[in-house]
C-alpha positions in Angstrom: 16.1 6.1 -19.3 14.5 5.3 -22.7 10.9 4.0 -22.3 9.5 2.0 -25.2 5.8 2.5 -25.6 3.8 -0.7 -25.1 1.9 -0.3 -28.4 5.2 -0.3 -30.3 6.2 -3.6 -28.6 2.8 -5.1 -29.6 3.2 -4.0 -33.2 6.7 -5.5 -33.4 5.4 -8.7 -31.9 2.5 -8.8 -34.4 4.8 -8.1 -37.4 7.3 -10.8 -36.3 4.5 -13.3 -35.8 3.0 -12.4 -39.2 6.3 -13.1 -40.8 6.0 -16.8 -39.8 2.5 -16.9 -41.3 3.9 -15.5 -44.6 6.6 -18.2 -44.6 4.0 -20.8 -44.0 1.8 -19.5 -46.9 4.9 -19.2 -49.2 5.9 -22.8 -48.6 2.3 -24.2 -48.8 3.2 -26.3 -51.9 6.0 -28.3 -50.1 3.8 -30.5 -47.7 2.1 -33.5 -49.2 -1.3 -32.0 -48.3 -1.7 -28.2 -47.6 -4.8 -28.6 -45.3 -2.9 -29.5 -42.1 -0.6 -26.6 -42.7 -3.6 -24.3 -43.2 -5.2 -25.5 -40.0 -1.8 -24.9 -38.2 -1.6 -21.4 -39.6 -5.2 -20.6 -38.4 -4.5 -21.9 -34.9 -1.2 -20.0 -34.7 -2.8 -16.8 -35.9 -5.6 -17.1 -33.4 -3.3 -17.9 -30.5 -0.9 -15.0 -31.4 -3.7 -12.5 -31.8 -5.2 -13.5 -28.4 -1.8 -13.3 -26.7 -0.9 -9.9 -28.2 -4.4 -8.4 -27.7 -4.0 -5.3 -25.5 -5.4 -5.7 -22.0 -4.9 -4.1 -18.6 -3.5 -7.4 -17.2 0.2 -7.9 -17.5 0.1 -11.6 -16.7 -1.4 -13.9 -19.3 -4.7 -15.5 -18.1 -4.3 -19.2 -17.3 -6.9 -20.3 -19.9 -5.0 -18.4 -22.6 -1.7 -19.9 -21.5 -3.2 -23.4 -21.7 -4.5 -22.6 -25.2 -1.1 -21.4 -26.3 0.5 -24.5 -24.9 -1.9 -26.7 -26.7 -1.3 -24.9 -30.0 2.5 -25.2 -29.5 2.1 -29.0 -29.2 -0.4 -29.5 -32.0 1.4 -27.2 -34.5 4.5 -29.4 -35.1 2.3 -32.5 -35.3 0.1 -31.0 -38.0 2.9 -29.6 -40.1 5.4 -32.5 -39.9 2.6 -35.0 -40.7 2.9 -33.9 -44.3 6.7 -33.4 -44.5 9.6 -35.8 -45.2 12.1 -35.6 -42.3 14.9 -36.7 -44.7 14.1 -34.1 -47.4 14.9 -30.4 -47.8 11.7 -28.8 -46.5 13.0 -25.2 -46.6 10.6 -22.7 -45.2 8.0 -25.4 -44.6 9.5 -25.8 -41.1 8.2 -22.3 -40.2 6.4 -23.9 -37.2 9.6 -24.1 -35.2 10.2 -20.4 -35.1 6.4 -19.9 -34.7 6.3 -22.0 -31.6 9.4 -20.2 -30.2 7.7 -16.9 -30.8 4.4 -17.9 -29.2 6.2 -19.3 -26.1 8.4 -16.2 -25.9 5.2 -14.1 -25.8 3.9 -16.4 -23.0 7.2 -16.0 -21.1 7.1 -12.2 -21.5 3.6 -12.3 -20.0 4.8 -14.2 -16.9 3.7 -17.7 -17.9 7.2 -19.1 -17.6 6.3 -22.7 -16.8 4.0 -22.9 -19.9 6.8 -21.4 -22.1 9.4 -23.9 -21.0 7.0 -26.9 -21.4 6.1 -25.6 -24.9 9.7 -25.4 -26.2 10.7 -28.7 -24.5 7.7 -30.4 -26.2 8.9 -28.9 -29.5 12.5 -30.2 -28.9 11.2 -33.7 -28.1 8.9 -33.8 -31.2 11.8 -32.7 -33.4 14.1 -35.4 -32.0 11.5 -38.1 -32.5 10.6 -36.8 -36.0 14.0 -36.0 -37.5 16.7 -37.1 -34.9 18.9 -35.2 -32.5 20.7 -33.2 -35.2 17.4 -31.5 -36.2 17.6 -29.4 -33.0 20.2 -27.2 -34.7 19.1 -27.7 -38.3 15.5 -26.7 -37.7 16.3 -23.9 -35.3 14.9 -25.5 -32.1 17.9 -24.3 -30.1 17.2 -20.8 -31.2 13.6 -21.0 -29.9 14.9 -22.3 -26.6 17.3 -19.4 -26.4 14.5 -16.9 -27.1 12.5 -18.3 -24.2 15.5 -18.3 -21.9 16.2 -14.6 -22.7 12.5 -13.8 -22.2 12.7 -15.6 -18.9 15.7 -13.7 -17.7 14.3 -10.3 -18.8 10.9 -11.0 -17.2 12.5 -12.1 -13.9 14.8 -9.0 -13.9 11.8 -6.7 -14.6 9.7 -8.4 -11.9 12.5 -8.0 -9.4 13.1 -4.4 -10.4 9.3 -3.7 -10.1 9.3 -5.3 -6.6 12.3 -3.3 -5.5 10.8 -0.1 -6.9 7.6 -0.7 -4.9 9.6 -1.4 -1.8 11.7 1.7 -2.2 8.6 3.8 -2.9 7.0 2.4 0.3 10.2 3.1 2.3 10.3 6.7 0.8 6.6 7.2 1.9 7.4 5.9 5.4 10.4 8.1 5.6 8.4 11.1 4.5 5.7 10.3 7.0 8.3 9.9 9.8 9.9 13.3 8.8 6.5 14.9 8.8 5.7 13.5 12.2 9.0 14.7 13.6 8.4 18.2 12.1 4.9 18.2 13.6 6.2 17.1 17.0 8.9 19.8 16.8 6.4 22.5 15.8 4.0 21.4 18.6 6.8 21.4 21.1 7.8 24.9 20.2 4.2 26.0 20.3 3.7 24.4 23.7 6.9 26.0 25.0 5.7 29.4 23.7 2.3 28.9 25.3 4.0 27.9 28.6 6.3 30.9 28.5 3.4 33.2 27.9 1.5 31.8 30.9 4.4 31.4 33.4 6.7 34.3 32.5 4.7 37.1 34.3 4.3 35.1 37.5 8.0 34.0 37.4 9.0 37.7 37.1 6.7 38.5 40.0 8.2 35.8 42.2 11.8 37.0 41.3 10.8 40.6 42.1 9.4 39.6 45.5 12.3 37.3 46.2 9.8 34.4 46.7 7.7 36.2 49.4 4.2 35.6 48.1 0.9 36.1 49.7 -1.6 33.2 50.0 -3.6 34.5 47.1 -0.5 34.7 45.0 0.5 31.2 46.0 -3.0 30.0 44.9 -2.5 31.8 41.6 0.8 30.0 41.1 -0.8 26.7 41.7 -3.5 27.6 39.2 -0.8 28.5 36.7 1.1 25.3 37.4 -2.1 23.3 36.6 -2.6 25.3 33.4 0.9 24.5 32.3 0.4 20.8 33.1 -2.8 20.9 30.9 -0.7 22.3 28.0 1.7 19.4 28.4 -0.7 16.5 29.1 -3.9 17.9 27.6 -2.7 18.6 24.1 -5.7 18.2 21.7 -8.2 18.4 24.5 -7.5 22.1 24.9 -9.4 25.0 23.2 -10.0 28.5 24.5 -13.4 27.4 25.7 -12.1 24.3 27.5 -9.3 26.3 29.1 -11.8 28.9 30.3 -14.2 26.3 31.8 -11.4 24.4 33.4 -10.1 27.6 35.0 -13.5 28.4 36.4 -13.8 24.9 37.8 -10.5 25.2 39.5 -11.6 28.5 41.0 -14.5 26.7 42.4 -12.1 24.3 44.1 -12.4 21.4 41.7 -9.3 19.4 40.8 -9.3 18.9 37.0 -7.1 16.5 35.2 -6.9 16.4 31.4 -5.1 13.5 29.7 -4.7 13.3 25.9 -3.3 9.9 24.8 -3.7 10.5 21.1 -7.2 9.1 20.7 -8.6 12.1 18.9 -5.6 13.0 16.7 -7.4 11.6 13.6 -10.6 13.6 14.0 -11.2 16.4 11.6 -11.6 20.0 12.9 -15.4 20.0 12.9 -15.6 16.7 14.8 -13.0 17.8 17.3 -14.8 21.1 18.0 -18.0 19.2 18.6 -16.3 16.8 21.1 -14.5 19.5 22.9 -17.6 21.8 23.1 -19.4 18.9 24.8 -16.4 18.5 27.2 -16.5 22.2 28.1 -20.2 21.9 28.8 -19.6 18.9 31.1 -16.9 20.7 33.1 -19.1 23.8 33.3 -22.2 22.0 34.6 -20.4 19.8 37.1 -20.2 20.4 40.9 -17.8 17.4 41.4 -14.7 17.7 43.6 -12.5 16.1 40.9 -13.0 15.9 37.1 -10.9 13.6 35.0 -11.1 13.8 31.2 -9.2 11.2 29.1 -9.2 10.4 25.4 -10.3 6.9 24.5 -8.2 4.4 22.6 -7.9 4.7 18.8 -10.6 2.7 17.0 -13.1 3.2 19.9 -16.5 4.6 19.2 -15.9 6.9 22.2 -13.7 10.0 21.7 -13.4 11.3 25.3 -14.4 9.9 28.7 -15.2 12.4 31.4 -15.7 11.3 35.1 -16.8 13.5 37.9 -15.9 12.4 41.5 -17.2 13.7 44.8 -15.7 13.5 48.2 -18.0 11.3 50.4 -17.1 13.4 53.5 -16.1 17.1 53.1 -14.5 17.1 56.6 -12.0 14.3 55.7 -11.0 14.3 52.0 -10.4 10.9 50.5 -6.8 9.8 50.0 -7.6 7.3 47.2 -9.8 7.7 44.1 -11.4 4.3 45.1 -12.9 6.1 48.1 -14.6 8.8 45.9 -18.2 8.7 44.8 -19.0 9.0 41.1 -21.1 12.1 40.4 -21.3 11.6 36.7 -19.8 9.4 33.9 -19.9 10.8 30.4 -18.7 9.2 27.2 -18.5 11.6 24.2 -18.9 9.7 20.9 -16.6 10.3 18.0 -19.5 10.8 15.6 
């Protein structure tokens, strides 16, 4: 694709607009009085310079569009007030192409309504001043065609830019989805390797003994099962320190449940280490019969909620968590 520099387009527009000014100056002796033509040339030069002045805004400001429209209406009135509609005015009708150029610039800068109003006003003034045949003789039809072409090009470029933004957004979303899938796959493989590392020795022992395990070995199997469950459901709640403290708590007879629901996935490493260190301290210092640690919802000021529950009667363990007494309730903040 060939990309035309913006400055080159501005220079070409300025040169084309200056050509109309040269024609107006060259034919200054044709009007009955040159002063209205001079005023028209000054207005046109000011409007063109303001419209072509480089700015970071692609769309022409409304105030400038209104000024250009006013100039496009006043220009024919000033010039034709000193011309004979039945005579050969030659280049003295420079204003027609000048208005077409000014309105084409307005259309290119996304002021389409203003551009069409400007050339329609030019056409109506020409018909009133010199009759319907003047639309072709003066070049009004050519000015209308310029605006129509600018309108089509502007609409096409706007649509292309919108589609480009949509495709770019779709590409970013697809890349994010692919990255998430790769991350999930990597995490799954990592969890599988971790589970295999934990469970493989015990599974080989069970196979070697043909399932005949002592009570201590059965208790060890239950501990391993809980550790594997932590790897699956605990996810980001697990560090070596947390694993160690949870293991010690279970050896004391505490039932520990870790539930990661994605609430701390967006924390950076330092913040996550701080939160999980506080979690490890809470598990280590508790004498509760059950400990439940759960990540809070995304957007919450709390990162992890930790609850310690105690059996009201050690002789008859509670069957429902509603029957347990709360030993402690801890909310670990995100910051």
